[in-house]
KOLTORTI-901959 format. One line per 3 residues: number of its first residue (from 0); for each residue x, y, z of C-alpha. Coordinates in steps of 0.02 Angstrom, whole numbers, padded with zeros to 5 digits. Each point is the difference from the previous one (the first is absolute). Last residue first. Layout:
// residues N
NUM> X Y Z | ...
END
This chain:
// residues 802
801> -02146 -01991 01287 | -00185 -00045 -00005 | -00061 00116 00139
798> -00161 -00084 00056 | 00040 -00179 -00052 | 00182 00018 00053
795> -00057 00063 00170 | -00119 -00147 00016 | 00134 -00125 -00052
792> 00122 00074 00128 | -00130 -00011 00138 | -00032 -00183 -00039
789> 00185 -00037 -00008 | 00026 00082 00170 | -00151 -00090 00075
786> 00069 -00170 -00052 | 00182 00034 00045 | -00041 00057 00176
783> 00099 -00122 00107 | 00138 -00041 -00125 | 00019 00179 -00063
780> 00002 00071 00175 | 00128 -00130 00056 | 00121 00048 -00138
777> 00031 -00142 -00125 | 00104 -00158 00000 | -00014 -00125 -00142
774> -00127 -00100 -00100 | -00020 -00145 00120 | -00128 -00121 -00072
771> -00138 -00080 00103 | -00097 -00156 -00052 | -00163 -00072 00064
768> -00069 -00176 -00016 | -00054 -00127 -00126 | 00061 -00175 -00044
765> -00033 -00046 -00182 | 00164 -00091 -00033 | 00075 -00078 00154
762> 00120 00073 00125 | 00068 -00127 00125 | 00112 -00086 -00127
759> 00148 -00004 00122 | 00115 00090 -00123 | -00129 00133 -00041
756> 00107 00155 -00027 | -00111 00147 -00045 | -00004 00111 -00156
753> -00120 00148 00013 | -00104 00047 -00154 | -00070 00176 00020
750> -00168 00000 -00085 | -00075 00169 -00047 | -00179 00041 00049
747> -00144 00091 -00087 | -00168 00006 00093 | -00162 -00079 -00064
744> 00011 -00138 00133 | 00170 -00046 -00071 | 00041 00075 -00170
741> 00173 -00035 -00067 | 00138 00127 -00025 | 00142 -00009 -00125
738> 00188 -00030 00007 | -00011 -00124 00146 | 00146 00026 00119
735> 00124 -00143 00003 | 00123 -00074 00125 | -00045 00090 00161
732> 00101 -00079 00138 | -00033 -00131 00131 | -00053 -00033 00179
729> -00131 -00121 00065 | -00084 00034 00167 | -00069 -00140 00108
726> -00132 00008 00137 | -00154 00003 -00114 | 00066 -00141 -00112
723> -00148 -00051 -00112 | -00058 00181 -00012 | 00166 00050 -00075
720> 00112 00138 00067 | 00118 00077 -00127 | 00145 00119 00028
717> 00086 00097 -00138 | 00168 00075 -00036 | 00017 00108 -00155
714> 00099 -00075 -00145 | -00111 00064 -00141 | -00079 00167 00041
711> -00173 00051 00062 | -00039 00177 00059 | -00100 00047 -00156
708> -00122 -00143 00034 | -00065 00079 00161 | -00154 00093 -00067
705> -00037 -00142 -00123 | -00022 -00120 00145 | 00126 -00141 00023
702> -00052 -00182 -00027 | 00140 -00113 00066 | 00033 -00149 -00114
699> 00104 -00129 00094 | 00127 -00098 -00101 | 00061 -00163 00072
696> 00166 -00090 00000 | 00036 -00184 00036 | -00178 -00044 -00054
693> 00041 -00041 -00180 | -00168 -00062 -00066 | -00018 -00147 -00118
690> -00163 -00016 -00098 | -00056 -00166 -00071 | -00055 -00085 -00161
687> -00044 00152 -00104 | -00042 -00031 -00182 | 00130 00072 -00120
684> 00009 -00150 -00114 | -00150 -00110 00035 | -00032 -00099 00157
681> -00093 -00166 00012 | -00048 -00052 00175 | 00043 -00175 00059
678> 00083 00059 00160 | -00045 00185 00027 | -00083 -00044 00167
675> 00171 00010 00086 | -00003 00189 -00022 | -00140 00012 00128
672> 00023 00188 00024 | 00139 00086 -00102 | 00125 00097 00108
669> 00151 -00116 -00009 | 00138 00086 00099 | 00162 00076 -00063
666> 00154 -00024 -00106 | -00026 00055 -00179 | -00036 -00076 -00171
663> -00076 -00157 00078 | 00009 -00149 -00116 | -00133 -00092 -00100
660> 00074 -00158 -00075 | -00071 -00027 -00175 | 00129 00126 -00059
657> 00135 -00133 00022 | -00085 -00112 -00127 | -00009 00146 -00122
654> 00186 00031 00024 | 00034 -00185 -00027 | -00100 00005 -00162
651> 00090 00159 -00055 | 00170 -00080 00035 | -00048 -00157 -00097
648> -00062 00103 -00147 | 00165 00095 -00002 | 00099 -00163 00000
645> -00119 -00062 -00134 | 00047 00143 -00116 | 00186 -00011 00036
642> 00001 -00187 -00037 | -00101 00025 -00159 | 00125 00132 -00059
639> 00140 -00122 00039 | -00092 -00132 -00103 | 00009 00110 -00153
636> 00184 00035 00027 | 00037 -00186 00026 | -00094 -00044 -00159
633> 00107 00121 -00100 | 00162 -00049 00086 | -00019 -00187 -00033
630> 00164 -00064 00075 | -00087 -00163 00049 | 00035 00027 00184
627> -00062 00178 -00014 | -00162 -00062 -00079 | -00020 -00129 00138
624> 00030 00133 00133 | -00133 00114 -00078 | -00126 -00143 -00005
621> 00032 -00040 00183 | -00020 00183 00049 | -00164 00011 -00096
618> -00066 -00155 00088 | 00052 00066 00170 | -00085 00168 -00031
615> -00157 -00082 -00065 | -00008 -00111 00154 | 00029 00145 00119
612> -00129 00107 -00092 | -00128 -00141 00016 | 00041 -00028 00182
609> -00010 00187 00039 | -00167 00017 -00095 | -00071 -00150 00092
606> 00055 00077 00164 | -00087 00163 -00047 | -00159 -00088 -00054
603> -00015 -00099 00160 | 00061 00137 00117 | -00153 00041 00108
600> 00037 00156 00102 | 00106 00015 00156 | -00026 00122 00142
597> 00094 00120 00113 | 00179 -00034 -00055 | 00118 00119 00091
594> 00084 00129 -00111 | 00000 00136 00134 | -00037 -00077 00168
591> -00167 -00048 00077 | -00085 00031 00168 | -00169 -00087 00013
588> -00153 00107 00038 | -00113 -00095 -00121 | 00071 -00171 -00045
585> 00145 -00063 -00106 | 00046 -00150 -00111 | -00152 -00006 -00115
582> -00001 -00150 -00120 | -00071 -00037 -00172 | -00060 00173 -00052
579> -00063 -00014 -00180 | 00083 00093 -00144 | 00021 00156 -00106
576> 00173 00075 -00008 | 00086 00142 00091 | -00090 -00041 00160
573> -00037 00146 00118 | 00063 00035 00176 | -00051 00179 00038
570> 00124 00103 00099 | -00009 00116 00148 | 00126 00126 00061
567> -00006 00142 00125 | -00150 -00074 00089 | -00146 00113 00050
564> -00049 00081 00165 | -00136 00133 00017 | 00023 00162 00098
561> -00121 00141 00043 | 00079 00170 00019 | 00131 00101 00090
558> 00106 00154 -00017 | 00136 00039 00126 | 00091 00159 00050
555> 00136 -00015 00130 | 00009 00151 00116 | 00117 00148 -00006
552> -00001 00146 00126 | 00016 00165 -00094 | -00170 00076 -00047
549> -00116 -00089 00122 | 00122 00014 00144 | 00040 00181 -00043
546> -00187 00043 -00006 | -00029 -00086 00168 | 00145 00093 00078
543> -00066 00166 -00069 | -00175 -00037 00070 | 00072 -00046 00169
540> 00102 00160 00003 | -00154 00104 -00045 | -00105 -00084 00134
537> 00136 00028 00131 | 00023 00182 -00053 | -00189 00034 00008
534> -00006 -00076 00173 | 00140 00112 00060 | -00081 00156 -00077
531> -00169 -00018 00086 | -00145 -00040 -00114 | -00105 00136 -00083
528> 00102 -00014 -00161 | -00057 -00179 -00020 | -00184 00042 00027
525> 00009 00137 -00132 | 00085 -00118 -00123 | -00134 -00131 00029
522> -00136 00124 -00046 | 00095 00056 -00155 | 00014 -00180 -00060
519> -00184 -00035 00035 | -00050 00151 -00108 | 00119 -00038 -00143
516> -00087 -00162 -00052 | -00176 00071 -00002 | 00056 00136 -00120
513> 00103 -00115 -00111 | -00140 -00129 -00019 | 00061 -00094 -00155
510> -00121 -00149 -00003 | -00148 00117 00027 | 00046 00099 -00154
507> 00010 -00161 -00100 | -00170 -00052 00065 | -00076 00169 -00045
504> 00073 -00007 -00175 | -00067 -00177 -00026 | -00170 00052 00063
501> -00007 00148 -00120 | 00054 -00103 -00150 | -00124 -00139 00038
498> -00140 00123 00036 | 00023 00079 -00171 | -00009 -00168 -00088
495> -00145 -00058 00107 | -00097 00160 -00034 | 00017 -00026 -00188
492> -00055 -00181 00016 | -00141 00051 00115 | -00062 00129 -00124
489> 00000 -00132 -00138 | -00097 -00118 00113 | -00126 00137 00033
486> -00023 00028 -00186 | -00026 -00186 -00030 | -00138 00004 00133
483> 00027 -00049 00180 | -00147 -00016 00122 | -00065 -00152 -00092
480> -00003 -00118 00149 | -00088 00132 00108 | 00037 -00030 00185
477> 00172 00074 -00032 | 00184 -00040 00005 | 00165 00084 -00045
474> 00177 -00069 00019 | 00170 00080 -00028 | 00152 -00116 00018
471> 00178 00054 00039 | 00167 00061 -00064 | 00049 -00151 -00106
468> 00162 00007 -00098 | 00137 00119 -00055 | -00079 00049 -00166
465> -00166 00042 00081 | -00144 -00100 00068 | -00160 00038 00096
462> -00105 -00157 -00015 | -00186 00013 -00039 | -00144 -00062 00104
459> -00186 00011 -00039 | -00139 -00078 00104 | -00188 00006 -00027
456> -00142 -00074 00101 | 00038 00057 00177 | -00103 -00059 00150
453> 00159 -00037 00098 | -00032 -00179 00057 | -00095 -00063 -00153
450> 00117 00092 -00118 | 00151 -00080 00084 | -00075 -00175 -00003
447> -00043 00006 -00186 | 00163 00093 -00027 | 00110 -00147 00052
444> -00102 -00132 -00093 | -00006 00101 -00162 | 00187 00034 00006
441> 00042 -00185 00025 | -00118 -00045 -00143 | 00100 00112 -00117
438> -00063 00120 -00133 | -00111 00112 00106 | -00178 00067 -00010
435> -00082 -00074 00155 | -00180 -00054 -00029 | -00124 -00005 00145
432> -00084 00163 -00047 | 00127 00097 -00101 | 00169 -00005 00089
429> 00151 00090 -00070 | 00188 -00032 00005 | 00134 00107 -00084
426> 00181 -00046 00036 | 00138 00092 -00094 | 00154 -00108 -00028
423> 00160 -00022 00102 | -00084 -00124 00115 | 00055 -00037 00178
420> -00065 00171 00052 | -00178 -00063 -00023 | 00021 -00123 00143
417> 00069 00132 00118 | -00141 00116 -00055 | -00131 -00134 00039
414> 00072 -00031 00173 | 00007 00186 00040 | -00182 00020 -00052
411> -00052 -00144 00113 | 00098 00077 00147 | -00069 00177 -00021
408> -00181 -00016 00065 | 00050 -00115 00144 | 00149 00110 00052
405> 00165 -00095 -00005 | 00070 00103 -00145 | -00015 00159 00103
402> 00018 00146 -00120 | 00007 00178 00069 | -00076 00150 -00089
399> -00148 -00099 -00063 | -00133 00062 -00124 | 00070 -00093 -00151
396> 00135 -00123 00052 | 00190 00030 00006 | 00158 -00099 00040
393> -00041 -00186 -00020 | 00174 -00075 00001 | 00065 -00107 -00142
390> 00154 -00108 00018 | 00162 -00008 -00101 | 00095 00125 00105
387> -00145 00123 00012 | -00128 00006 -00140 | -00139 00123 00038
384> -00184 -00046 00013 | -00133 00125 -00054 | -00185 -00012 00039
381> -00156 00074 -00078 | -00178 -00010 00064 | -00173 00036 -00068
378> 00049 00036 -00181 | -00089 00123 -00114 | 00151 00071 -00095
375> -00003 00189 -00035 | -00003 00079 00174 | 00056 -00163 00080
372> 00172 00031 -00079 | 00049 00107 00153 | -00014 -00132 00138
369> 00123 -00146 -00032 | 00135 00102 -00088 | -00014 00153 00112
366> 00017 -00101 00160 | 00156 -00086 -00067 | 00080 00167 -00047
363> -00028 00072 00172 | 00082 -00150 00081 | 00149 00004 -00120
360> 00043 00183 00024 | 00101 00037 -00156 | -00124 00132 -00057
357> -00054 00087 -00160 | -00014 -00161 -00102 | -00145 -00076 00097
354> -00105 00158 00007 | 00036 00057 -00176 | -00051 -00169 -00069
351> -00160 -00001 00100 | -00045 00175 -00058 | 00044 -00040 -00180
348> -00109 -00154 00006 | -00144 00099 00069 | 00020 00137 -00131
345> 00020 -00125 -00141 | -00152 -00098 00053 | -00106 00158 00012
342> 00059 00064 -00169 | -00040 -00159 -00092 | 00125 -00121 -00068
339> -00126 -00132 -00047 | 00015 00008 -00190 | 00192 -00002 -00006
336> 00015 -00140 00126 | -00135 -00097 -00089 | 00094 00017 -00164
333> 00159 -00068 00081 | -00092 -00146 00076 | -00079 -00044 -00167
330> 00164 00018 -00091 | 00082 -00122 00120 | -00142 -00124 -00017
327> 00003 00015 -00190 | 00187 -00034 -00005 | -00018 -00177 00065
324> -00140 -00045 -00120 | 00098 00086 -00139 | 00149 -00114 00036
321> -00110 -00152 -00027 | -00066 00073 -00163 | 00179 00034 -00056
318> 00052 -00178 00040 | -00145 -00070 -00101 | 00050 00111 -00146
315> 00180 -00061 00013 | -00061 -00179 -00003 | -00108 00041 -00152
312> 00152 00053 -00099 | 00108 00156 -00023 | 00118 00004 -00148
309> 00188 -00013 -00005 | 00129 00139 -00013 | 00085 -00043 00165
306> -00065 00160 00080 | -00180 -00046 -00033 | -00102 00137 -00084
303> -00131 00113 00083 | -00105 -00033 00156 | -00161 00102 00017
300> -00096 00009 00163 | -00179 00064 -00001 | -00100 00094 00132
297> -00123 -00012 00144 | -00136 -00108 -00076 | -00128 -00057 00129
294> -00031 -00176 00064 | 00083 00027 00167 | 00153 00078 -00082
291> 00035 -00048 -00180 | 00160 00057 -00085 | -00022 -00041 -00184
288> 00131 -00091 -00104 | 00101 00046 -00155 | 00151 -00100 -00057
285> 00093 00052 -00157 | 00129 -00068 -00123 | 00105 00081 -00135
282> -00026 00185 00040 | 00107 00104 -00117 | 00142 00114 00041
279> 00056 00044 -00178 | -00182 00006 -00058 | -00041 00143 00121
276> -00170 00077 -00045 | -00059 -00144 -00111 | 00037 -00127 00137
273> -00175 00007 00077 | -00084 -00042 -00164 | 00119 -00145 -00027
270> -00034 -00062 00176 | -00189 -00005 -00025 | 00022 -00075 -00173
267> 00098 -00150 00072 | 00165 -00015 -00094 | 00104 -00018 00160
264> -00105 -00151 00049 | 00000 -00032 00189 | -00150 00107 00048
261> -00072 -00053 00169 | -00163 00083 00053 | -00095 00000 00165
258> -00188 00029 -00001 | -00080 00145 00097 | -00116 00048 -00144
255> 00022 00190 00003 | 00170 00017 00082 | 00064 -00138 -00114
252> -00060 00093 -00154 | 00077 00164 00059 | 00167 -00086 00029
249> -00001 -00081 -00172 | -00031 00165 -00091 | -00156 00101 00032
246> -00143 -00113 00055 | -00038 00115 00148 | 00093 00166 -00013
243> 00187 00019 00021 | 00093 00134 00097 | 00189 00029 -00012
240> 00073 00073 00159 | 00163 -00096 -00017 | 00038 -00039 -00181
237> -00036 -00142 -00121 | 00094 -00073 -00151 | 00166 00050 00078
234> 00004 -00153 00115 | 00159 -00005 00104 | -00003 -00056 00182
231> -00125 00043 00135 | -00152 00107 -00043 | -00121 00075 00125
228> -00172 00083 -00004 | -00051 -00042 -00178 | -00182 00057 00005
225> -00156 -00104 -00028 | -00170 00068 -00049 | -00154 -00065 00090
222> -00065 00176 00043 | 00043 -00035 00183 | 00183 -00025 -00050
219> 00085 -00171 -00013 | 00186 -00022 00029 | 00129 -00052 -00132
216> 00164 -00079 00055 | 00132 -00027 -00136 | 00140 -00128 00015
213> 00153 00000 -00114 | 00136 -00115 -00067 | -00067 -00152 00091
210> 00081 -00133 00107 | -00172 -00056 00066 | 00059 00000 00181
207> 00110 00154 -00013 | -00122 00102 -00104 | -00144 -00037 00118
204> 00109 00051 00147 | 00049 00164 -00082 | -00179 00043 -00047
201> -00072 -00040 00171 | 00133 00100 00092 | -00017 00148 -00118
198> -00190 -00001 00034 | 00015 -00020 00189 | 00112 00149 00036
195> -00111 00134 -00077 | -00154 -00094 00061 | 00056 00012 00180
192> -00061 -00146 00103 | 00169 -00085 00016 | 00065 -00166 00063
189> -00151 -00093 -00065 | 00077 -00012 -00172 | 00158 -00076 00071
186> -00094 -00127 00108 | -00111 -00050 -00145 | 00151 -00011 -00113
183> 00087 -00118 00121 | -00149 -00117 -00004 | -00010 00008 -00189
180> 00186 -00034 -00011 | -00020 -00149 00115 | -00140 -00066 -00110
177> 00115 00019 -00153 | 00139 -00091 00090 | -00119 -00141 00045
174> -00051 -00012 -00182 | 00182 -00003 -00054 | 00035 -00137 00127
171> -00144 -00102 -00072 | 00067 00027 -00175 | 00174 -00052 00056
168> -00074 -00160 00072 | -00091 -00037 -00162 | 00158 00033 -00099
165> 00098 -00114 00118 | -00127 -00141 -00022 | -00002 00022 -00189
162> 00190 -00005 00000 | -00005 -00159 00106 | -00120 -00082 -00122
159> 00113 00047 -00146 | 00150 -00068 00097 | -00088 -00166 00034
156> -00049 -00022 -00183 | 00178 00040 -00054 | 00071 -00124 00126
153> -00108 -00141 -00068 | 00056 00040 -00177 | 00180 00008 00059
150> -00017 -00170 00086 | -00071 -00073 -00160 | 00145 00080 -00099
147> 00137 -00075 00108 | 00010 -00169 -00087 | 00005 00083 -00172
144> 00147 00108 00053 | 00090 -00151 00072 | -00029 -00096 -00162
141> 00068 00148 -00098 | 00166 -00031 00084 | 00093 00096 00135
138> 00188 -00004 00003 | 00064 -00048 00170 | 00118 00084 00123
135> -00061 00181 00019 | -00181 00000 -00057 | -00086 00171 00000
132> -00190 -00022 -00011 | -00118 00149 -00023 | -00190 -00022 00010
129> -00101 00135 -00087 | -00150 00114 00025 | -00176 00048 -00051
126> 00002 -00040 -00187 | -00177 -00012 -00067 | -00050 -00147 -00110
123> -00094 -00089 00141 | 00083 00071 00153 | 00179 -00038 -00046
120> 00160 -00014 00101 | 00141 -00006 -00127 | 00149 -00118 00023
117> 00173 00081 -00006 | 00154 -00110 -00004 | 00186 00032 00022
114> 00126 -00141 -00004 | 00182 -00032 00050 | 00036 00154 00105
111> 00167 00017 00088 | -00019 00060 00178 | -00004 00170 00087
108> -00168 00061 -00064 | -00078 00174 -00025 | -00158 00001 -00105
105> -00073 00151 -00094 | 00115 -00021 -00149 | -00068 -00178 -00038
102> 00011 -00032 -00188 | 00137 00132 -00021 | 00119 -00119 00091
99> -00013 -00122 -00145 | -00057 -00183 -00010 | 00014 -00078 -00173
96> 00169 -00073 00049 | -00076 -00114 00131 | -00187 00010 00024
93> -00144 00118 -00041 | -00185 -00041 00023 | -00151 00116 -00030
90> -00174 -00072 00034 | -00139 00080 -00106 | -00080 00171 00024
87> 00065 00078 -00164 | 00009 00191 00001 | -00001 00033 00189
84> 00090 -00166 00029 | 00149 00070 -00093 | 00031 00123 00143
81> 00057 -00139 00117 | 00141 -00040 -00122 | 00076 00169 00037
78> -00103 00142 00077 | -00144 00055 -00113 | -00127 00021 00141
75> 00119 00105 00103 | 00028 -00070 00174 | -00081 00069 00158
72> 00060 -00027 00180 | 00183 00026 -00042 | 00141 -00119 -00047
69> -00036 -00184 00037 | 00117 -00111 00101 | 00024 -00185 -00036
66> 00057 -00147 00104 | -00165 -00088 00029 | -00183 00044 00022
63> -00068 00166 -00064 | -00177 00067 00020 | -00111 00139 -00070
60> 00114 00091 -00122 | -00106 00130 -00094 | 00021 00004 -00189
57> -00048 00171 -00064 | -00131 00080 -00114 | -00007 00188 -00023
54> 00054 00151 00104 | -00179 00044 00051 | -00024 -00175 00067
51> -00006 -00178 -00063 | 00051 -00159 00089 | 00053 -00169 -00068
48> 00045 -00137 00124 | 00168 -00082 00032 | 00051 -00163 00085
45> 00182 -00045 00033 | 00091 -00167 00011 | 00185 -00029 00032
42> 00058 -00176 -00045 | 00093 -00145 00080 | -00152 -00085 00076
39> -00109 -00004 -00158 | -00166 -00078 00057 | 00024 00076 00173
36> 00036 00168 -00082 | -00160 -00019 -00105 | -00106 -00022 00156
33> 00092 00139 00091 | -00036 00121 -00142 | -00185 -00048 -00004
30> -00016 00027 00189 | 00094 00166 -00015 | -00123 00058 -00134
27> -00145 -00050 00112 | 00069 00105 00143 | 00039 00149 -00112
24> -00174 -00002 -00076 | -00095 -00006 00165 | -00121 -00134 00061
21> 00101 -00151 00054 | -00063 -00173 00053 | -00073 -00027 -00173
18> 00173 00013 -00077 | 00072 -00130 00119 | -00143 -00121 -00030
15> 00016 00020 -00187 | 00188 -00029 00009 | -00028 -00160 00099
12> -00125 -00060 -00131 | 00121 00047 -00137 | 00134 -00107 00084
9> -00120 -00145 00020 | -00044 00008 -00182 | 00184 00002 -00048
6> 00036 -00146 00115 | -00143 -00099 -00078 | 00071 00036 -00172
3> 00171 -00063 00056 | -00080 -00155 00075 | -00078 -00041 -00168
0> -00189 00002 -00031
END
């Protein structure tokens, strides 16, 4: 085996390793493009894959290496020479005069093109993509194309595997999305117990998820007939109120045998019979599935025609059955509410509702909520905790007019309510024998102890929420673990909604106590008028003087915030060419000047190149002089061209030799730790050798709260005190104000960047402290009471909204 063949094998082995290290199509395409670009250094290489969508087949650019820019993210399949691969998937090569601009209209280049080549990426006999090569200085030969075909075959296999991986990942994400939709549907369907609201909700959601033209919901009657109760979308073959007997039409058959049906053939006899009434609006595809609740048939859901004109499949039928499982629970609850609305329950519920909505007295309302429902709900004790400034306070307990949370019989209940209030979901825990019915082990452990101490066996807690947030938590408990039936739970949900509104109104009324506010004011006025006249005059004069001082006397207004120091300038020292560090001339913390040599790289190859160019240049000069001496103008002209060429080569070699000395781009201090350990290390182009920091000037970022950001302006004076220098104050000016806020401890702040002189180098990057910025002079009252004034203004704006 020749050395060239060995090199080719080694190159393919390296390409295989690189491709295996990546998983996604774009990453593997870039690895293939880089491999070919290294094989052809002066060429631009792009990798395309074929993609199909509703608009047809397109070439999708996946990776580009080199001096070429592609137009758009999708290229027409018949574009230029690339389009010929669609008809004949064999390598396409154009060079010289045969090359036309129409062969590559999707590519933007700024250099003359010598060769254009497209190599197909094949999966067996199937075209999956293409490799594009644009050579600028050399004309490509068929030998180059043949040499690259093994790499293209390897790249095609890798891209196919990556596409399979991405499709599998997308499928998993689609499944997760479907599960999320089912979870959201359950919450949406459980948001109402009214059948009139629930049926349209179910139909609309089913239509959205399955992307159907129409959804029909049929409900079962006691005589086993089904009636179309709601219709969403357009389906003229049936009508609302239509009744079908068992085994009549597809819906009647499904209601009789309980088996789901998917009809995807538009010529199915069942669909043709149905379309006889309205042939112009025919049913092309149909899904029919039963709604089963606790083993019993409740109704049938019918989904008609896909919006995209396609046909339903088994996956759609599986989705419909899953949706029916979610809808059956909601329908069950709604039917129970209808069946269990007895006169006694309604009267009691109306009495409680009237009691809590007819008053704004919070104490009276709380007592009604925890005591009145006992007439229809068999609980032993109820408790209600109100949310107050982010914490929950136990405010009412059945049978108690005053609640002492430290009492032995109340303290365990208060602890459980505080724990339950951490959850935004309903908590229902029951104990049968030694078994605790709860989902989490933490819940079972907590209630095992609580039930043992309190003697209770059932606990039910539901949050009281409205659009503005949490109002409180209502809890009921009993010695009977099954004291709540589905009907009772429905009553509690209705009661909770009404109690939430009533409690929120009472709290808002209590927060605006106009009557209780005026009474103290009138009392103080009477005491003031009862004073002797001289004392009243002195108090009035003092009050006027204080008002004038607050309104007229100016004080400096400052805003402050946490400060962090950072250098104004920093630069990365990076080699322009690849090489090995031979000698490091600086150390960490050393002061350097702009242009100073920091390190030297090995110069063997560069010196050899300079010597070779020098020798060639001298030889060419000698030949030119000889030709001139012999009066041979033609030879002298040719040799002059050689002299100019080697002079340029000599200058480039010297430039390369000079680039092997790493110089500092700015004056500053070496900030890289242990920079001397870089000796012997190989660095590529762009790798960082050291970082130079200009410490003569520093920028301090002062974090200003969102409330004060409107006062900031560039040029304002600032003072900074750093933790490292507690007795020293640094002065500067605001140079920049950040255009957008950043979140610090979940609160938005704007950074005011203060420029400080750091001639002695005392300030170092990363130092922290506190900064104050003078924003001008304001009246003393505004400076001293700015916070309360802004708060009051915001409240007035919220109430009045001018």
